[in-house]
C-alpha positions, 0 to 999 in steps of 0.5 A: 741145531740148524733152524728149519727153513719157513717156506713162504705162503703163496702169493699173487704176483706183484704186478696184477692184471688189470681190474678190466682184465679180471672182469674180461676172466669172470665173465668168460667163466660165466658164459663158458659154463652157461654154455656147458650146462645151457641145456640142463635147464629142461631136465626133470626130476630123475632118480632121488629128485622125485622123492627128496623134492616131488614127494616131501610135504615139507617144502610145500609151504613155509608154515612153522610145522614144515620148518620145524620138521626140516630142522627136527628130521633127516634129509630123507624123512618121511620117505625113509631114514638114511643117517643123513641131516642136512636141513639147509639143503631141504630149506633150499628145495623149500626156497624152489618149491614155495617161495619162487613158486617153482613146484614141479617145474624143474627149471628153477631149481636148475637155475639156482644149481648153476648158480651156485656152481657158478658162483663156486667157480669164481670162488675157486678163481679168487682163491687161486688169484690169491695163491698163484698167477692169473693164467694158472688160475683162469684155465684152473677155474675154466677146466673145473667149471666145465668137467663132465664129472660134475654133472651129477652135482649141477645137473642133477638137482639134489646134487645141491647138497655138494655145492652148498658144500662146496661154496661153505669150502671155498668161501670159508678157507678165503675168509680164513686166508683174509684172517691172516692178513687182516687186523681189528674189526676186519679180522673179527669180520673175516672170522665171523665170515668163516664161521658162517661159511662153515655153519652153511656147509655143515647143515647142507653136506656132511663132508663140510666138516673137513674145513678145519682140516683143510685150514691146518694143512695150509699151515702145515704145507707153508709153516705159518703162524700157528695161533691164527690157525687156532682162531680159524679152526675154533671160528669153524669148530663151533658151528660143527659142534652145532651141527653135530649136536643137533644131529645126534639129537635128531638121529637118536629120534629117528628109527636107526638108518642103515646102509644096506649091502647092496648099495655098499657092499663094503658094509658087509665086507671084512676090515682089511678087504673093505679097506683094500676096496676102498683104496681100489675106489681111489684108483677108479676115482683117479680113472673118472678124473682122467678120463671122464667118458663113460659117466654113471650115476650108480656104481652099487651091487654089483657093478664094482666087485669087492677087492679081491687081488683082480687084475682090475684090483691090481690096476687101481692099486698101482694108479694110487701108488703112481699118484702118491709117488708124483706126489710126495715129490711136490712138497720140495718142487711145488709145495702149492701142487702138493697143497692141493692134491692133499686137498682133494684127498682130505675132501674126498677121505669122509666119503671114501669108505676108508675110515668107515663105510657110508651109503654109497660104494661110489659116486660122481658127485663125491669128486665135486670138490676133490676135482678142483684139488686135482685140476689145481695141482695139474695145471701148477705142475704144468706151469713147471714143465719146459713148454711154452705158455702159449702151447699149454693154454693152447692144450687146455683150450682144447681140453676145456672144448672137449670137457664142454661138449661131453657135459653138454651130451651127459646133461641130456641124460638127465631128462628123466628116469627113461633117459637116465636108465638107458644111459645107465644100462650102458655105464654100468651094465652090472648095476641091478639098479638100472636094470630094474629102473628101465624095466620099471619104466617101460612097464609105467609107459606102456612100451616094449613090455619083452624089454621090460621083462628081459630087464627085469630078469637081468636084475633078479640075476644079478641079485640071486646070489645075494642072501635074503637077509641083505637083498632087496625085495622090489627087484623081484616083485617087479619081475613077477609084475613083468611076467604076469603082464607078459602071461596076460599077453599070451594064451594057453600054455606059454601064458600059464608058464609066465604066470607060475614064474610070476608066482615064484618071483613074488614069493621070493619077494615076500621071503627077502622083504621078511628076511630083511625086517627080521634081521633088522629088528634083531640088530637093533632089538625092535620089532621092524614094521611091515610097510604098506609097500610090502602088501604090493608082494601080495597083490602080485602073488594073488594075481598070478594065483587067480590067473592059475585057477589056485583060488585058495592060495590066491585068497590067502595071498590077497587077504595078507594083502589087505591086512598090510594096506587095507586101503587099496581097492583092488585087493578087495576085488581080488579077494571076491574074485577068489571068493567066486571061484570057491563058488562063495558068492556071498563072501564075495559080495561081503569083500566087495562091500567092505572094500567099498566102505573102506575105500569109497571106490565105485568100481567095487560098488559097480561090482558088486552091483553086478554080483547081485544081478547076476543071481546072487540076490534071488528075491530081485530087490538088491538093485534098485534104479537110481537118478543116474545109475542103478543103486544098492537097495539097503532095505533088501535083506541080502544087502542088509546083511551083507552091508552089516558084515562088511561094517563089521569087518571095516570096523565102522560102528557108525554105519552099522548103527545108521543101518540098524545092524542087529 
């Protein structure tokens, strides 16, 4: 039998450039990367950045309790559960927030992201120098450094998980290659470096677990020493096993996490439709890699439809087939190019929805490492074309310049939520999230109420076909708020129509919230707790009903909101208003007094004093002059009676004792 021919491993040429040449290349890589991302340092905390950084109490000090909570809870805790476990990423935010003192100033976070990305660019350059020649290595690293799609990982602060995972893959693989040619203590040090890099990656982002697979892929491609491969796999498998053990313990102690249908419709599709859609997504990723002009931070419902055999589906499927057909011959013609295509696929595979659905249908940040592989394969393939090196270098330089400009422009979209929303509704017009975000930002900043109403209506129009148990209550309530505010700016029948629409939308929001919690509880055999955010829907409904002179229904809605979130002062004013509309002024006074006791809100105290002064206090003793303003007189019979009832409802026996309530 003929013995199988071994393929020699890629190696750098014998005549290497001078050290000065390497320093010049490194300097150029750093400077061009800095130029492309130079305007990212002034961008802020849009989208998930606010929740994961500014709203995470664990990163506000280095107290042992905070460190324990980071290690013992999931990535999104305490603001939610996502099934993600990334303690090192969260610790890196703590490093910025507390140790560097950046707090809510974004520049320091961006500098850390930039330094991590630049380090990854240099690691890729070092890897390519080991596997290829200097000029392809330089252009591969340069193209990847400024690729516009990478802004979601670099300019977006919470893209740091991708940066740490990328450093682990590149650094760990370089350590493995070093271990193959080293011996004795130097080899042990290289394997220890591989284990450390894997630990950093695994505890920063789940997809870093592909590092052992990259090692196996390399050996399969180049037919090398299998015993050394096993040593490398063992060194990387140990920290992965530790991460999986800790992750399992953390997730088992947390509320069950689910991937919402609206974030990833594949979760609600059958097996074959899900897999065909995942292949379709691979085609869309290839399109982004080839033409990164239109970029978006969200591809959730209903921006990308499930695969049903449409023309667009076939275009994506054929693109994947064409990429596969172009890759297979590279096994014989350019084994290194084949390796990097497979490297790209391996790094995308865990998040591709091919093996299992994940928390997002598609995301540009998932291309951070895969793009390095695709660019490397493309440049290595171009190196075999019958074209002069000068022509190839000129074309690459044009691409680098164009990509750097596109990256610089894209950075500005990450300035804040409103710039991101404005860009998002253009790039992803079928994404309900961007329409909702833009409406919320317009309302928050008191800009263009009519447009806010239109954007909110667009969001719920996209969601209208979705069944309540898999829908989202938030956009419906936001639309209700927008219509209620629109009603406030109108009069007569036009205002009433807006309030009626607000009530209808709020009722749909309440129904969706109840249906989603019930479905969640049934799936997991638990009683799903009612979050305090659910009270907002009832407060919106109560406000609409009050404007429609439907006091009894407003009272029911406001009372429900008060039960869910008793610490919200405005709801007591709504209850009092509803009682007053039903000619029950003393009940209104008790509601205001209860709110004053529970929340300490001075507005409620002022409203209570006004109510007594309006004629409720027949004896004229309820209000007395205070040092600075009118004050309540607890010795007045009506005030004492109302305060005693309010303390009973507020469950404040200490105040009842002080008032000497019967």
